[in-house]
C-alpha positions as a Python dict, from the first residue, in 0.01 Angstrom:
ca = {
    (1, 'M'): (0, 0, 0),
    (2, 'L'): (67, -59, -368),
    (3, 'L'): (68, 307, -473),
    (4, 'T'): (257, 488, -198),
    (5, 'N'): (422, 806, -331),
    (6, 'K'): (235, 778, -661),
    (7, 'V'): (23, 1056, -811),
    (8, 'A'): (-286, 948, -1004),
    (9, 'L'): (-494, 1169, -1233),
    (10, 'V'): (-849, 1036, -1272),
    (11, 'T'): (-1080, 1204, -1521),
    (12, 'G'): (-1449, 1165, -1452),
    (13, 'G'): (-1338, 1107, -1094),
    (14, 'S'): (-1630, 1278, -927),
    (15, 'S'): (-1894, 1011, -992),
    (16, 'G'): (-1966, 658, -1109),
    (17, 'I'): (-1678, 433, -1207),
    (18, 'G'): (-1430, 721, -1192),
    (19, 'F'): (-1516, 797, -830),
    (20, 'A'): (-1485, 429, -737),
    (21, 'V'): (-1145, 424, -905),
    (22, 'A'): (-1031, 741, -729),
    (23, 'K'): (-1129, 598, -390),
    (24, 'R'): (-958, 267, -458),
    (25, 'L'): (-631, 421, -574),
    (26, 'A'): (-629, 654, -274),
    (27, 'A'): (-685, 358, -42),
    (28, 'E'): (-364, 208, -181),
    (29, 'G'): (-166, 521, -98),
    (30, 'A'): (-188, 727, -416),
    (31, 'T'): (-240, 1100, -412),
    (32, 'V'): (-540, 1136, -642),
    (33, 'A'): (-618, 1435, -862),
    (34, 'V'): (-994, 1417, -913),
    (35, 'V'): (-1079, 1585, -1244),
    (36, 'G'): (-1440, 1660, -1332),
    (37, 'T'): (-1632, 1906, -1544),
    (38, 'N'): (-1792, 2049, -1229),
    (39, 'L'): (-1544, 2173, -968),
    (40, 'K'): (-1799, 2156, -686),
    (41, 'K'): (-1866, 1787, -753),
    (42, 'A'): (-1494, 1717, -785),
    (43, 'E'): (-1430, 1890, -453),
    (44, 'S'): (-1707, 1689, -289),
    (45, 'A'): (-1548, 1365, -415),
    (46, 'A'): (-1203, 1473, -298),
    (47, 'T'): (-1343, 1567, 44),
    (48, 'E'): (-1500, 1222, 80),
    (49, 'I'): (-1171, 1055, -13),
    (50, 'R'): (-984, 1264, 245),
    (51, 'A'): (-1246, 1175, 508),
    (52, 'M'): (-1163, 810, 438),
    (53, 'G'): (-797, 879, 512),
    (54, 'G'): (-680, 923, 153),
    (55, 'A'): (-508, 1211, -24),
    (56, 'A'): (-704, 1389, -295),
    (57, 'T'): (-732, 1726, -464),
    (58, 'A'): (-1000, 1854, -702),
    (59, 'Y'): (-971, 2008, -1046),
    (60, 'A'): (-1216, 2111, -1318),
    (61, 'A'): (-1152, 2063, -1688),
    (62, 'D'): (-1325, 1988, -2016),
    (63, 'V'): (-1130, 1685, -2135),
    (64, 'G'): (-1225, 1755, -2495),
    (65, 'N'): (-1067, 2101, -2485),
    (66, 'P'): (-690, 2104, -2560),
    (67, 'Q'): (-627, 2421, -2361),
    (68, 'D'): (-816, 2287, -2060),
    (69, 'V'): (-625, 1960, -2070),
    (70, 'E'): (-286, 2128, -2092),
    (71, 'R'): (-380, 2362, -1808),
    (72, 'V'): (-502, 2095, -1568),
    (73, 'V'): (-207, 1863, -1638),
    (74, 'D'): (28, 2155, -1573),
    (75, 'E'): (-154, 2246, -1249),
    (76, 'I'): (-142, 1890, -1118),
    (77, 'T'): (224, 1849, -1215),
    (78, 'R'): (322, 2174, -1043),
    (79, 'A'): (126, 2079, -731),
    (80, 'H'): (255, 1722, -703),
    (81, 'N'): (578, 1726, -910),
    (82, 'Q'): (470, 1445, -1141),
    (83, 'I'): (186, 1228, -1269),
    (84, 'D'): (254, 855, -1239),
    (85, 'I'): (-88, 716, -1328),
    (86, 'L'): (-353, 840, -1571),
    (87, 'V'): (-703, 692, -1569),
    (88, 'N'): (-927, 814, -1851),
    (89, 'S'): (-1267, 750, -1698),
    (90, 'A'): (-1463, 1052, -1821),
    (91, 'G'): (-1740, 936, -2051),
    (92, 'L'): (-2071, 1036, -2204),
    (93, 'W'): (-2333, 766, -2267),
    (94, 'R'): (-2629, 855, -2484),
    (95, 'E'): (-2854, 677, -2728),
    (96, 'S'): (-2782, 764, -3090),
    (97, 'P'): (-3054, 618, -3314),
    (98, 'L'): (-2954, 678, -3674),
    (99, 'G'): (-3164, 945, -3838),
    (100, 'Q'): (-3217, 1122, -3504),
    (101, 'L'): (-2858, 1205, -3406),
    (102, 'S'): (-2808, 1579, -3356),
    (103, 'P'): (-2480, 1752, -3447),
    (104, 'E'): (-2455, 1872, -3085),
    (105, 'T'): (-2471, 1517, -2946),
    (106, 'L'): (-2220, 1400, -3205),
    (107, 'D'): (-1969, 1669, -3109),
    (108, 'Q'): (-2020, 1625, -2734),
    (109, 'M'): (-1971, 1249, -2742),
    (110, 'I'): (-1666, 1266, -2967),
    (111, 'N'): (-1510, 1534, -2746),
    (112, 'V'): (-1554, 1344, -2420),
    (113, 'N'): (-1524, 980, -2525),
    (114, 'L'): (-1250, 1002, -2788),
    (115, 'K'): (-1073, 1337, -2792),
    (116, 'G'): (-1052, 1328, -2412),
    (117, 'P'): (-834, 1015, -2388),
    (118, 'F'): (-618, 1128, -2682),
    (119, 'L'): (-558, 1473, -2534),
    (120, 'M'): (-490, 1346, -2182),
    (121, 'V'): (-241, 1081, -2295),
    (122, 'N'): (-74, 1332, -2525),
    (123, 'A'): (-38, 1576, -2235),
    (124, 'V'): (107, 1334, -1976),
    (125, 'A'): (321, 1124, -2209),
    (126, 'P'): (620, 1363, -2226),
    (127, 'Q'): (687, 1357, -1852),
    (128, 'M'): (629, 981, -1831),
    (129, 'K'): (868, 924, -2122),
    (130, 'E'): (1129, 1145, -1957),
    (131, 'R'): (1107, 939, -1635),
    (132, 'R'): (1066, 614, -1832),
    (133, 'S'): (779, 520, -1605),
    (134, 'G'): (401, 542, -1611),
    (135, 'R'): (70, 357, -1612),
    (136, 'I'): (-225, 461, -1829),
    (137, 'V'): (-567, 296, -1805),
    (138, 'N'): (-846, 383, -2047),
    (139, 'L'): (-1213, 309, -1987),
    (140, 'A'): (-1341, 133, -2298),
    (141, 'S'): (-1669, -61, -2295),
    (142, 'V'): (-1826, -386, -2399),
    (143, 'A'): (-2008, -161, -2648),
    (144, 'G'): (-1673, -124, -2825),
    (145, 'L'): (-1644, -502, -2857),
    (146, 'V'): (-2001, -598, -2952),
    (147, 'A'): (-2259, -363, -3101),
    (148, 'S'): (-2597, -274, -2957),
    (149, 'P'): (-2886, -125, -3157),
    (150, 'G'): (-2948, 241, -3089),
    (151, 'Y'): (-2592, 308, -2972),
    (152, 'S'): (-2396, 320, -3297),
    (153, 'L'): (-2204, 634, -3202),
    (154, 'Y'): (-2116, 523, -2849),
    (155, 'S'): (-2013, 179, -2978),
    (156, 'S'): (-1798, 333, -3251),
    (157, 'L'): (-1621, 567, -3010),
    (158, 'K'): (-1551, 294, -2755),
    (159, 'A'): (-1419, 70, -3033),
    (160, 'A'): (-1186, 357, -3120),
    (161, 'V'): (-1071, 370, -2756),
    (162, 'V'): (-989, -1, -2777),
    (163, 'M'): (-769, 53, -3082),
    (164, 'F'): (-619, 372, -2940),
    (165, 'T'): (-517, 174, -2632),
    (166, 'K'): (-337, -82, -2845),
    (167, 'A'): (-168, 179, -3065),
    (168, 'A'): (-64, 392, -2768),
    (169, 'A'): (77, 82, -2599),
    (170, 'L'): (302, 22, -2900),
    (171, 'D'): (421, 383, -2896),
    (172, 'L'): (489, 401, -2523),
    (173, 'A'): (599, 50, -2421),
    (174, 'P'): (961, 123, -2530),
    (175, 'F'): (962, 395, -2261),
    (176, 'D'): (842, 150, -1991),
    (177, 'I'): (495, 306, -1994),
    (178, 'A'): (209, 56, -1985),
    (179, 'V'): (-115, 149, -2161),
    (180, 'N'): (-413, -82, -2105),
    (181, 'A'): (-790, -61, -2081),
    (182, 'V'): (-1087, -208, -1903),
    (183, 'A'): (-1412, -270, -2091),
    (184, 'P'): (-1706, -269, -1848),
    (185, 'G'): (-2052, -387, -1935),
    (186, 'N'): (-2361, -256, -1759),
    (187, 'T'): (-2239, -109, -1431),
    (188, 'S'): (-2436, 19, -1133),
    (189, 'T'): (-2374, 394, -1159),
    (190, 'P'): (-2586, 709, -1128),
    (191, 'M'): (-2583, 731, -1509),
    (192, 'N'): (-2817, 433, -1542),
    (193, 'E'): (-3002, 445, -1210),
    (194, 'H'): (-3328, 523, -1391),
    (195, 'I'): (-3294, 202, -1590),
    (196, 'R'): (-3218, -5, -1282),
    (197, 'R'): (-3496, 134, -1061),
    (198, 'N'): (-3772, 304, -1260),
    (199, 'P'): (-4075, 76, -1320),
    (200, 'D'): (-4110, 225, -1667),
    (201, 'F'): (-3785, 51, -1767),
    (202, 'A'): (-3886, -301, -1655),
    (203, 'A'): (-3885, -431, -2013),
    (204, 'R'): (-3540, -280, -2067),
    (205, 'R'): (-3410, -455, -1757),
    (206, 'E'): (-3553, -783, -1882),
    (207, 'R'): (-3372, -742, -2215),
    (208, 'I'): (-3046, -667, -2037),
    (209, 'A'): (-3084, -974, -1817),
    (210, 'A'): (-3167, -1191, -2118),
    (211, 'T'): (-2850, -1085, -2302),
    (212, 'T'): (-2620, -1118, -2000),
    (213, 'P'): (-2462, -1464, -1959),
    (214, 'S'): (-2406, -1426, -1585),
    (215, 'N'): (-2686, -1387, -1334),
    (216, 'R'): (-2581, -1031, -1254),
    (217, 'P'): (-2696, -777, -1516),
    (218, 'F'): (-2514, -484, -1352),
    (219, 'T'): (-2159, -496, -1215),
    (220, 'P'): (-2068, -298, -901),
    (221, 'P'): (-1830, -13, -990),
    (222, 'E'): (-1599, -124, -710),
    (223, 'E'): (-1508, -432, -915),
    (224, 'I'): (-1414, -216, -1212),
    (225, 'A'): (-1196, -14, -975),
    (226, 'E'): (-1016, -330, -863),
    (227, 'A'): (-928, -408, -1224),
    (228, 'V'): (-801, -53, -1279),
    (229, 'L'): (-589, -85, -966),
    (230, 'F'): (-441, -408, -1099),
    (231, 'L'): (-341, -241, -1427),
    (232, 'A'): (-216, 74, -1256),
    (233, 'S'): (-16, -95, -981),
    (234, 'G'): (263, -245, -1188),
    (235, 'V'): (231, -574, -1000),
    (236, 'V'): (239, -739, -1343),
    (237, 'N'): (455, -554, -1595),
    (238, 'A'): (397, -767, -1905),
    (239, 'L'): (60, -611, -1987),
    (240, 'H'): (68, -366, -2278),
    (241, 'G'): (-238, -299, -2494),
    (242, 'T'): (-455, -541, -2298),
    (243, 'I'): (-833, -495, -2285),
    (244, 'L'): (-987, -650, -1973),
    (245, 'S'): (-1353, -732, -2034),
    (246, 'L'): (-1556, -682, -1716),
    (247, 'D'): (-1890, -737, -1880),
    (248, 'E'): (-2053, -1036, -1707),
    (249, 'G'): (-1972, -1240, -2020),
    (250, 'R'): (-2156, -1028, -2278),
    (251, 'A'): (-1864, -1007, -2524),
    (252, 'A'): (-1813, -1385, -2510),
    (253, 'G'): (-2124, -1450, -2717),
    (254, 'T'): (-2500, -1483, -2707),
    (255, 'P'): (-2633, -1660, -2398),
    (256, 'A'): (-2875, -1950, -2438),
    (257, 'R'): (-3173, -1813, -2250),
}
């Protein structure tokens, strides 16, 4: 049990990669604070984790709202005394073809994908610095390492998360706080189920397969969770500002298909 007596805050923990991460950390003994925008969904996720024998509580917050972030971090700290691990998994994935990007989509994606990690790290850093201990894992993306047409905004924001991870690592490493990130590629989550299963997206699936070096176009979220566990566990303490690419080889280059 790598995380016994540890408290982990997982944003976006009610579905997709975040839920897989929350379950995996709980299985290793962590008490997991599942944070989602919808309290009912967060409670459902926490209930499932408890049914598996783990410890989990549910919270609702808008990670792009400073007041919400301060409130939820305070609530979790008061309930569990401290936060040892922060996983910034909340994310919003939308196409953003230039010339068709609405101001509402721009604001929403910046709030969730960029302001969220900044605000969460800013809120938990003081207590981690005081204890001189902590693990922070950001969810970046292969889209932040190599660009894809039609996703200029998402790619730009995830590239910013990559650099934020490195900069935050430099700021917090002197306090024995490790900040790292994982960069998934296409992952089997509810967010892209329509692409994976709907016959109308057959051509899209073919393009994804053609640009994926491995023979697996979509990675199971459980594998992403294993990488997050590795970074959060402290088994290896030399990692600061590392970006683990879990992208089936997409960032390595163009496959010869």
